[in-house]
C-alpha positions in Angstrom: 7.5 3.7 -3.7 7.5 6.3 -6.3 4.9 5.2 -8.8 7.4 3.5 -11.0 8.4 6.6 -12.5 11.5 5.4 -14.2 9.6 3.4 -16.7 7.9 5.9 -18.4 11.0 7.7 -19.0 13.9 4.7 -20.0 13.5 1.7 -22.2 13.4 -1.3 -20.8 16.8 -2.1 -22.4 18.1 1.0 -20.6 16.6 -0.3 -17.2 18.1 -3.4 -17.4 21.5 -2.3 -17.9 21.1 0.6 -15.0 19.9 -2.3 -12.8 22.9 -4.7 -13.3 25.0 -1.5 -13.0 23.3 -0.4 -9.9 22.8 -4.1 -8.4 27.5 -4.5 -9.2 27.8 -1.3 -7.3 26.0 -2.1 -4.7 27.8 -5.2 -4.0 31.2 -3.3 -4.3 29.7 -0.8 -1.8 28.6 -4.0 0.8 32.5 -5.2 0.1 33.9 -2.1 0.9 31.4 -2.0 4.2 33.5 -5.1 5.7 36.6 -4.1 4.7 36.2 -0.3 5.2 38.7 -0.5 9.1 41.2 -2.2 6.9 41.7 0.7 4.5 40.0 3.9 6.1 39.4 3.0 9.5 38.1 6.8 10.1 35.0 7.0 7.6 32.1 7.2 9.9 29.9 3.7 10.1 26.9 5.8 9.9 27.8 6.8 6.4 28.4 3.8 4.9 25.2 3.0 6.0 23.2 5.6 4.7 24.9 5.1 1.4 24.0 1.3 1.8 20.2 2.0 2.3 19.9 4.6 -0.4 21.4 1.8 -2.6 19.3 -1.0 -1.0 16.0 1.6 -2.0 16.9 2.4 -5.5 17.9 -1.1 -6.4 14.7 -2.3 -5.2 12.6 0.2 -7.0 14.1 -0.4 -10.5 13.8 -4.2 -10.1 10.1 -3.3 -9.2 9.7 -1.0 -12.1 11.2 -3.6 -14.7 8.9 -6.5 -13.1 5.7 -4.0 -13.3 6.8 -2.5 -16.7 4.7 -4.8 -19.4 1.6 -3.9 -18.2 -2.2 -3.2 -18.9 -3.6 -1.4 -16.5 -7.9 0.2 -16.2 -9.4 3.0 -14.0 -12.0 2.7 -11.5 -14.0 5.9 -10.6 -16.2 6.1 -7.9 -18.6 9.5 -7.8 -20.6 8.3 -4.8 -17.2 8.7 -2.8 -15.5 10.7 -4.8 -12.0 8.7 -5.5 -10.2 7.0 -8.6 -7.1 4.4 -8.7 -5.7 2.4 -11.4 -5.7 -1.8 -11.3 -3.7 -4.3 -13.4 -5.6 -6.4 -16.2 -3.2 -8.3 -18.4 0.4 -8.9 -18.9 0.3 -8.9 -22.5 4.1 -10.3 -22.9 3.0 -13.2 -20.7 -0.5 -13.4 -22.1 -1.4 -13.6 -18.5 -5.1 -11.7 -17.7 -6.3 -11.1 -14.3 -9.8 -12.6 -12.9 -11.3 -9.5 -11.0 -14.6 -9.9 -9.7 -16.6 -6.8 -8.0 -17.2 -8.3 -4.9 -18.7 -5.5 -3.4 -19.5 -2.5 -6.0 -19.6 1.5 -5.1 -21.9 2.3 -1.9 -22.3 5.1 0.7 -20.6 5.1 4.1 -23.6 4.7 5.9 -24.9 1.0 3.7 -21.0 -0.2 3.5 -20.1 -3.2 5.4 -18.4 -2.6 8.7 -14.6 -3.9 9.2 -15.1 -4.4 12.9 -17.8 -4.3 15.4 -18.1 -0.7 16.3 -18.8 -0.1 12.3 -16.2 2.8 12.6 -14.1 1.8 9.4 -16.4 0.8 6.4 -15.8 -1.2 3.0 -17.0 0.8 0.4 -15.8 -1.1 -2.4 -13.6 -3.9 -3.2 -12.3 -6.0 -6.0 -11.3 -9.6 -5.8 -8.8 -12.3 -8.1 -9.9 -15.2 -5.8 -7.4 -17.6 -9.0 -4.6 -15.5 -8.2 -5.2 -14.8 -4.3 -5.5 -10.8 -4.9 -8.0 -8.2 -3.2 -8.2 -4.5 -3.8 -10.4 -2.7 -1.3 -11.6 1.0 -0.1 -12.6 1.6 3.4 -13.5 4.7 4.8 -13.5 5.7 8.7 -12.9 8.3 10.8 -9.3 8.8 12.5 -8.5 7.1 15.6 -7.7 9.8 18.7 -5.3 7.3 20.0 -3.1 7.7 17.5 -4.0 11.2 15.2 -4.6 13.4 18.2 -3.6 16.6 16.4 -6.6 18.0 14.3 -3.8 19.1 11.8 -3.1 16.7 9.2 -0.2 17.8 8.0 1.5 16.9 10.8 0.1 13.5 11.2 3.1 10.4 10.7 2.8 7.9 8.6 3.2 5.2 11.1 0.5 6.5 13.2 -2.0 7.0 10.1 -1.2 3.0 9.5 -1.7 2.5 13.4 -5.3 4.4 13.2 -6.3 2.4 10.6 -5.3 -0.9 11.4 -6.7 -0.3 15.0 -9.8 -0.3 13.2 -9.7 -3.1 10.9 -10.5 -6.6 12.1 -14.0 -8.7 12.4 -13.0 -9.6 16.2 -14.5 -8.0 18.9 -11.0 -7.2 20.6 -9.5 -4.1 21.4 -7.7 -1.5 19.4 -4.4 -2.8 20.6 -5.3 -6.7 20.1 -6.3 -5.9 16.5 -3.1 -4.0 15.7 -1.2 -7.3 17.4 -2.7 -8.7 14.2 -0.6 -6.8 11.8 3.2 -5.9 11.4 4.1 -2.7 9.6 7.0 -2.8 7.3 7.0 0.6 6.1 5.6 3.7 6.3 6.2 7.6 4.7 4.1 10.4 3.4 3.7 12.4 0.4 2.0 15.3 -0.4 0.2 15.5 -4.1 -1.0 18.5 -5.4 -1.0 19.9 -2.1 -2.8 17.1 0.3 -0.9 14.9 2.1 -1.3 10.8 1.0 0.0 8.3 3.2 1.7 5.2 2.4 2.4 1.9 4.2 3.2 -1.6 3.8 1.9 -4.3 6.6 1.4 -7.9 6.8 -1.5 -9.2 8.2 -1.6 -12.7 9.8 -3.9 -15.5 8.1 -4.1 -18.0 10.3 -3.1 -18.3 14.8 -2.8 -22.4 14.3 1.1 -23.6 13.4 -0.5 -26.1 11.2 -0.6 -23.6 8.2 2.3 -23.4 5.9 4.8 -20.5 6.6 4.2 -18.7 3.0 0.6 -19.0 3.4 0.5 -17.8 6.9 0.6 -14.2 6.2 -1.1 -12.0 3.5 1.4 -8.9 2.3 -0.7 -5.5 1.7 0.1 -2.0 0.5 -1.8 0.9 1.1 -2.4 4.3 0.4 -4.9 7.2 2.9 -5.8 10.3 2.5 -8.0 12.6 4.9 -11.2 14.4 3.7 -13.8 16.3 5.8 -12.6 14.5 8.9 -12.5 10.8 7.4 -9.6 8.6 6.3 -9.9 7.0 2.7 -7.6 4.1 2.6 -6.9 1.9 -0.8 -5.3 -1.4 0.1 -4.1 -4.1 -1.8 -2.8 -7.7 -1.0 -2.0 -10.9 -2.1 -0.2 -14.1 -0.2 3.6 -13.4 0.8 4.4 -16.2 -1.2 3.1 -14.7 -4.4 4.6 -11.2 -3.7 7.6 -11.6 -5.2 5.7 -11.5 -8.3 2.6 -9.2 -7.9 3.6 -6.8 -5.0 5.1 -4.1 -7.8 1.7 -4.1 -9.3 0.0 -4.0 -6.5 2.2 -1.3 -5.4 1.0 0.7 -8.7 -2.5 0.3 -7.3 -1.9 1.6 -4.5 0.3 4.9 -5.9 -2.5 5.8 -8.3 -5.2 6.4 -5.9 -6.6 9.5 -5.6 -9.5 11.2 -4.1 -11.5 13.4 -6.7 -13.4 16.8 -6.6 -17.1 15.6 -5.4 -19.5 16.0 -8.1 -23.4 15.7 -7.5 -23.4 12.3 -7.4 -21.2 12.3 -4.0 -22.5 11.3 -0.3 -20.2 12.1 2.5 -19.7 10.1 5.1 -21.1 12.2 8.0 -24.5 12.4 6.1 -27.0 9.7 7.6 -23.5 7.8 9.1 -25.9 4.5 11.1 -28.1 4.2 8.0 -27.7 0.9 6.7 -30.0 0.6 4.1 
């Protein structure tokens, strides 16, 4: 997830040709990996896998950039919690408008809705598109020391940060490990922005425990970004149904990549201020 940087530097026709070339090269490489023993038996298998994985990553990256190139975004700035992000509002070429509704206006941590019975993790803002089945939410909560034992956040692994957030993300009165079993982390990595670490992760959440639901509707597909400030994790997550991921995923990835903590203003209310005040 490189914030679709290619789209701001290359014309669409160039990207399309580049994507086609990479696709052809990827196919050739895949064929080569199958028949390599016939020609170069001594070539290490690990090297083939490494190049294979790298090419897969860049093919997916450019495909996502092409899918998300024609999109109009707008920004949200929450001065109460000092963060910002951008979200899609229109696909002009397709004459498609998103139908966002602000289901939770930005509010202080102490009065925000809890995501679990212990009220550690709370939603401080949320917007939904019911028609297109999209949700973008921002939550704040303390780190779970079961996963993040060190106080030095620069030593935290992205997978551990994801597990910390997901362990507190459940409305069910169950243990942290049971909450985590509802989710499946597909990918996690870290990036440093303006000297601060941001952790990115992608995961699936089971929507329903019943087997009667169609498989495509059984999971929600999420991407998320987390940053730390003053002992609290600030997380933005964006999701849609699994069956809609191919179409909506690249747009939600742009939203997650745009998430930033802002320098606090006079309107900023830190999470540790009156943490148990619900009014």
